[in-house]
TORLOKOL-431932 format. One record per atom (N, C-alpha, C): residue in three letters; atom name; x, y, z. Coordinates in steps of 0.05 Angstrom, whole numbers, plus 5000, padded with zeros to 4 digits. Layout:
N
@res:Ala, atom:CA, u:X, v:Y, w:Z
...
! end
This chain:
80
@res:Unk, atom:N, u:7115, v:6265, w:1122
@res:Unk, atom:CA, u:7087, v:6239, w:1117
@res:Unk, atom:C, u:7072, v:6246, w:1099
@res:Unk, atom:N, u:7053, v:6244, w:1083
@res:Unk, atom:CA, u:7039, v:6258, w:1078
@res:Unk, atom:C, u:7008, v:6220, w:1066
@res:Unk, atom:N, u:6993, v:6230, w:1073
@res:Unk, atom:CA, u:6968, v:6212, w:1074
@res:Unk, atom:C, u:6956, v:6223, w:1037
@res:Unk, atom:N, u:6943, v:6206, w:1023
@res:Unk, atom:CA, u:6924, v:6227, w:1004
@res:Unk, atom:C, u:6901, v:6223, w:1023
@res:Unk, atom:N, u:6881, v:6254, w:1007
@res:Unk, atom:CA, u:6854, v:6256, w:1031
@res:Unk, atom:C, u:6835, v:6225, w:1021
@res:Unk, atom:N, u:6843, v:6205, w:1003
@res:Unk, atom:CA, u:6824, v:6185, w:1004
@res:Unk, atom:C, u:6828, v:6154, w:1022
@res:Unk, atom:N, u:6860, v:6167, w:1024
@res:Unk, atom:CA, u:6849, v:6144, w:1045
@res:Unk, atom:C, u:6864, v:6149, w:1075
@res:Unk, atom:N, u:6864, v:6174, w:1087
@res:Unk, atom:CA, u:6868, v:6188, w:1114
@res:Unk, atom:C, u:6840, v:6179, w:1124
@res:Unk, atom:N, u:6848, v:6172, w:1149
@res:Unk, atom:CA, u:6822, v:6166, w:1168
@res:Unk, atom:C, u:6825, v:6143, w:1175
@res:Unk, atom:N, u:6851, v:6121, w:1167
@res:Unk, atom:CA, u:6843, v:6097, w:1166
@res:Unk, atom:C, u:6870, v:6096, w:1178
@res:Unk, atom:N, u:6879, v:6113, w:1205
@res:Unk, atom:CA, u:6916, v:6108, w:1217
@res:Unk, atom:C, u:6935, v:6095, w:1203
@res:Unk, atom:N, u:6944, v:6109, w:1180
@res:Unk, atom:CA, u:6959, v:6110, w:1160
@res:Unk, atom:C, u:6983, v:6124, w:1181
@res:Unk, atom:N, u:6986, v:6146, w:1194
@res:Unk, atom:CA, u:6991, v:6170, w:1190
@res:Unk, atom:C, u:6999, v:6162, w:1220
@res:Unk, atom:N, u:6986, v:6138, w:1242
@res:Unk, atom:CA, u:6996, v:6142, w:1262
@res:Unk, atom:C, u:7016, v:6112, w:1249
@res:Unk, atom:N, u:7011, v:6097, w:1248
@res:Unk, atom:CA, u:7028, v:6057, w:1246
@res:Unk, atom:C, u:7051, v:6079, w:1241
@res:Unk, atom:N, u:7053, v:6094, w:1218
@res:Unk, atom:CA, u:7082, v:6104, w:1205
@res:Unk, atom:C, u:7104, v:6122, w:1228
@res:Unk, atom:N, u:7088, v:6128, w:1244
@res:Unk, atom:CA, u:7088, v:6144, w:1260
@res:Unk, atom:C, u:7100, v:6128, w:1286
@res:Unk, atom:N, u:7098, v:6110, w:1289
@res:Unk, atom:CA, u:7092, v:6090, w:1311
@res:Unk, atom:C, u:7115, v:6058, w:1319
@res:Unk, atom:N, u:7120, v:6073, w:1282
@res:Unk, atom:CA, u:7154, v:6045, w:1269
@res:Unk, atom:C, u:7172, v:6064, w:1270
@res:Unk, atom:N, u:7164, v:6102, w:1270
@res:Unk, atom:CA, u:7191, v:6104, w:1270
@res:Unk, atom:C, u:7198, v:6108, w:1309
@res:Unk, atom:N, u:7172, v:6113, w:1320
@res:Unk, atom:CA, u:7189, v:6107, w:1352
@res:Unk, atom:C, u:7194, v:6094, w:1356
@res:Unk, atom:N, u:7175, v:6065, w:1352
@res:Unk, atom:CA, u:7198, v:6042, w:1361
@res:Unk, atom:C, u:7219, v:6038, w:1351
@res:Unk, atom:N, u:7235, v:6043, w:1324
@res:Unk, atom:CA, u:7260, v:6039, w:1321
@res:Unk, atom:C, u:7280, v:6060, w:1329
@res:Unk, atom:N, u:7263, v:6087, w:1337
@res:Unk, atom:CA, u:7278, v:6114, w:1343
@res:Unk, atom:C, u:7295, v:6104, w:1372
@res:Unk, atom:N, u:7269, v:6084, w:1394
@res:Unk, atom:CA, u:7275, v:6073, w:1423
@res:Unk, atom:C, u:7303, v:6057, w:1414
@res:Unk, atom:N, u:7299, v:6039, w:1399
@res:Unk, atom:CA, u:7317, v:6020, w:1392
@res:Unk, atom:C, u:7351, v:6022, w:1388
@res:Unk, atom:N, u:7342, v:6048, w:1371
@res:Unk, atom:CA, u:7372, v:6070, w:1371
@res:Unk, atom:C, u:7375, v:6081, w:1390
@res:Unk, atom:N, u:7367, v:6076, w:1420
@res:Unk, atom:CA, u:7367, v:6093, w:1434
@res:Unk, atom:C, u:7358, v:6125, w:1442
@res:Unk, atom:N, u:7350, v:6127, w:1425
@res:Unk, atom:CA, u:7337, v:6168, w:1413
@res:Unk, atom:C, u:7331, v:6165, w:1440
@res:Unk, atom:N, u:7325, v:6202, w:1452
@res:Unk, atom:CA, u:7316, v:6207, w:1469
@res:Unk, atom:C, u:7285, v:6218, w:1460
@res:Unk, atom:N, u:7288, v:6234, w:1430
@res:Unk, atom:CA, u:7258, v:6252, w:1426
@res:Unk, atom:C, u:7261, v:6242, w:1395
@res:Unk, atom:N, u:7237, v:6257, w:1385
@res:Unk, atom:CA, u:7235, v:6252, w:1364
@res:Unk, atom:C, u:7235, v:6279, w:1356
@res:Unk, atom:N, u:7248, v:6281, w:1330
@res:Unk, atom:CA, u:7245, v:6323, w:1339
@res:Unk, atom:C, u:7238, v:6322, w:1303
@res:Unk, atom:N, u:7220, v:6331, w:1300
@res:Unk, atom:CA, u:7210, v:6338, w:1260
@res:Unk, atom:C, u:7202, v:6369, w:1261
@res:Unk, atom:N, u:7190, v:6367, w:1225
@res:Unk, atom:CA, u:7186, v:6392, w:1222
@res:Unk, atom:C, u:7172, v:6394, w:1197
@res:Unk, atom:N, u:7153, v:6388, w:1204
@res:Unk, atom:CA, u:7123, v:6389, w:1191
@res:Unk, atom:C, u:7112, v:6407, w:1174
@res:Unk, atom:N, u:7131, v:6436, w:1176
@res:Unk, atom:CA, u:7112, v:6455, w:1159
@res:Unk, atom:C, u:7092, v:6452, w:1168
@res:Unk, atom:N, u:7073, v:6480, w:1143
@res:Unk, atom:CA, u:7056, v:6490, w:1163
@res:Unk, atom:C, u:7028, v:6475, w:1147
@res:Unk, atom:N, u:7014, v:6451, w:1173
@res:Unk, atom:CA, u:7008, v:6426, w:1163
@res:Unk, atom:C, u:6971, v:6429, w:1172
@res:Unk, atom:N, u:6957, v:6411, w:1162
@res:Unk, atom:CA, u:6916, v:6421, w:1156
@res:Unk, atom:C, u:6928, v:6412, w:1198
@res:Unk, atom:N, u:6906, v:6422, w:1203
@res:Unk, atom:CA, u:6891, v:6439, w:1227
@res:Unk, atom:C, u:6894, v:6397, w:1233
@res:Unk, atom:N, u:6888, v:6380, w:1214
@res:Unk, atom:CA, u:6876, v:6357, w:1226
@res:Unk, atom:C, u:6907, v:6326, w:1237
@res:Unk, atom:N, u:6933, v:6341, w:1220
@res:Unk, atom:CA, u:6952, v:6332, w:1232
@res:Unk, atom:C, u:6968, v:6341, w:1246
@res:Unk, atom:N, u:6962, v:6372, w:1269
@res:Unk, atom:CA, u:6963, v:6377, w:1278
@res:Unk, atom:C, u:6960, v:6367, w:1317
@res:Unk, atom:N, u:6939, v:6372, w:1307
@res:Unk, atom:CA, u:6916, v:6353, w:1325
@res:Unk, atom:C, u:6934, v:6329, w:1339
@res:Unk, atom:N, u:6929, v:6311, w:1309
@res:Unk, atom:CA, u:6948, v:6287, w:1314
@res:Unk, atom:C, u:6958, v:6276, w:1325
@res:Unk, atom:N, u:6994, v:6295, w:1304
@res:Unk, atom:CA, u:7017, v:6294, w:1333
@res:Unk, atom:C, u:7013, v:6300, w:1358
@res:Unk, atom:N, u:7000, v:6334, w:1366
@res:Unk, atom:CA, u:6989, v:6332, w:1384
@res:Unk, atom:C, u:6988, v:6315, w:1407
@res:Unk, atom:N, u:6963, v:6294, w:1404
@res:Unk, atom:CA, u:6962, v:6268, w:1408
@res:Unk, atom:C, u:6980, v:6252, w:1410
@res:Unk, atom:N, u:6995, v:6248, w:1401
@res:Unk, atom:CA, u:7014, v:6237, w:1404
@res:Unk, atom:C, u:7033, v:6247, w:1428
@res:Unk, atom:N, u:7032, v:6266, w:1426
@res:Unk, atom:CA, u:7055, v:6270, w:1449
@res:Unk, atom:C, u:7068, v:6294, w:1455
@res:Unk, atom:N, u:7067, v:6301, w:1423
@res:Unk, atom:CA, u:7085, v:6313, w:1409
@res:Unk, atom:C, u:7078, v:6356, w:1419
@res:Unk, atom:N, u:7093, v:6357, w:1416
@res:Unk, atom:CA, u:7102, v:6398, w:1434
@res:Unk, atom:C, u:7112, v:6414, w:1414
@res:Unk, atom:N, u:7103, v:6439, w:1406
@res:Unk, atom:CA, u:7121, v:6445, w:1388
@res:Unk, atom:C, u:7145, v:6460, w:1405
@res:Unk, atom:N, u:7167, v:6471, w:1387
@res:Unk, atom:CA, u:7198, v:6467, w:1389
@res:Unk, atom:C, u:7203, v:6486, w:1375
@res:Unk, atom:N, u:7228, v:6512, w:1384
@res:Unk, atom:CA, u:7234, v:6523, w:1365
@res:Unk, atom:C, u:7241, v:6523, w:1339
@res:Unk, atom:N, u:7238, v:6532, w:1323
@res:Unk, atom:CA, u:7255, v:6520, w:1302
@res:Unk, atom:C, u:7274, v:6504, w:1291
@res:Unk, atom:N, u:7286, v:6498, w:1280
@res:Unk, atom:CA, u:7306, v:6492, w:1280
@res:Unk, atom:C, u:7329, v:6493, w:1253
@res:Unk, atom:N, u:7367, v:6481, w:1261
@res:Unk, atom:CA, u:7377, v:6489, w:1243
@res:Unk, atom:C, u:7370, v:6505, w:1202
@res:Unk, atom:N, u:7361, v:6489, w:1181
@res:Unk, atom:CA, u:7355, v:6499, w:1164
@res:Unk, atom:C, u:7322, v:6518, w:1163
@res:Unk, atom:N, u:7304, v:6508, w:1184
@res:Unk, atom:CA, u:7284, v:6523, w:1190
@res:Unk, atom:C, u:7289, v:6534, w:1198
@res:Unk, atom:N, u:7309, v:6554, w:1218
@res:Unk, atom:CA, u:7293, v:6566, w:1235
@res:Unk, atom:C, u:7285, v:6599, w:1219
@res:Unk, atom:N, u:7296, v:6604, w:1199
@res:Unk, atom:CA, u:7280, v:6632, w:1186
@res:Unk, atom:C, u:7262, v:6635, w:1161
@res:Unk, atom:N, u:7244, v:6598, w:1161
@res:Unk, atom:CA, u:7220, v:6587, w:1144
@res:Unk, atom:C, u:7197, v:6597, w:1172
@res:Unk, atom:N, u:7186, v:6613, w:1148
@res:Unk, atom:CA, u:7169, v:6623, w:1160
@res:Unk, atom:C, u:7132, v:6603, w:1156
@res:Unk, atom:N, u:7143, v:6585, w:1143
@res:Unk, atom:CA, u:7120, v:6555, w:1138
@res:Unk, atom:C, u:7133, v:6536, w:1147
@res:Unk, atom:N, u:7148, v:6538, w:1169
@res:Unk, atom:CA, u:7156, v:6515, w:1188
@res:Unk, atom:C, u:7153, v:6509, w:1207
@res:Unk, atom:N, u:7144, v:6481, w:1218
@res:Unk, atom:CA, u:7127, v:6486, w:1251
@res:Unk, atom:C, u:7145, v:6457, w:1264
@res:Unk, atom:N, u:7149, v:6457, w:1266
@res:Unk, atom:CA, u:7180, v:6443, w:1295
@res:Unk, atom:C, u:7172, v:6433, w:1317
@res:Unk, atom:N, u:7171, v:6404, w:1323
@res:Unk, atom:CA, u:7159, v:6384, w:1328
@res:Unk, atom:C, u:7175, v:6375, w:1346
@res:Unk, atom:N, u:7160, v:6365, w:1371
@res:Unk, atom:CA, u:7182, v:6339, w:1398
@res:Unk, atom:C, u:7174, v:6314, w:1404
@res:Unk, atom:N, u:7184, v:6298, w:1407
@res:Unk, atom:CA, u:7163, v:6282, w:1418
@res:Unk, atom:C, u:7181, v:6272, w:1446
@res:Unk, atom:N, u:7182, v:6270, w:1475
@res:Unk, atom:CA, u:7208, v:6253, w:1497
@res:Unk, atom:C, u:7190, v:6234, w:1474
@res:Unk, atom:N, u:7216, v:6207, w:1477
@res:Unk, atom:CA, u:7202, v:6173, w:1480
@res:Unk, atom:C, u:7225, v:6161, w:1505
@res:Unk, atom:N, u:7239, v:6169, w:1523
@res:Unk, atom:CA, u:7249, v:6164, w:1545
@res:Unk, atom:C, u:7246, v:6179, w:1567
@res:Unk, atom:N, u:7220, v:6189, w:1578
@res:Unk, atom:CA, u:7198, v:6193, w:1589
@res:Unk, atom:C, u:7208, v:6235, w:1615
@res:Unk, atom:N, u:7233, v:6246, w:1598
@res:Unk, atom:CA, u:7248, v:6262, w:1618
@res:Unk, atom:C, u:7231, v:6288, w:1589
@res:Unk, atom:N, u:7205, v:6303, w:1603
@res:Unk, atom:CA, u:7197, v:6325, w:1589
@res:Unk, atom:C, u:7216, v:6339, w:1591
@res:Unk, atom:N, u:7211, v:6358, w:1574
@res:Unk, atom:CA, u:7235, v:6392, w:1560
@res:Unk, atom:C, u:7224, v:6415, w:1568
@res:Unk, atom:N, u:7235, v:6417, w:1596
@res:Unk, atom:CA, u:7237, v:6455, w:1609
@res:Unk, atom:C, u:7258, v:6465, w:1594
! end
């Protein structure tokens, strides 16, 4: 997801994440796993505030130095 600079700070990315999380819950998913790439600090902070935590790189991203993978449990179970 990308929001152009002049549209940032308006809740667009939050709305996209909320819609994604709601759809995932409806489909019975237990978590949301994403790859952000090396993102600006504000993006990382926004994801962490929503409960996303860093996880090991997965799949095609395992060898990518520019990948940042994160997960948010949506079933109430913490990743241990």
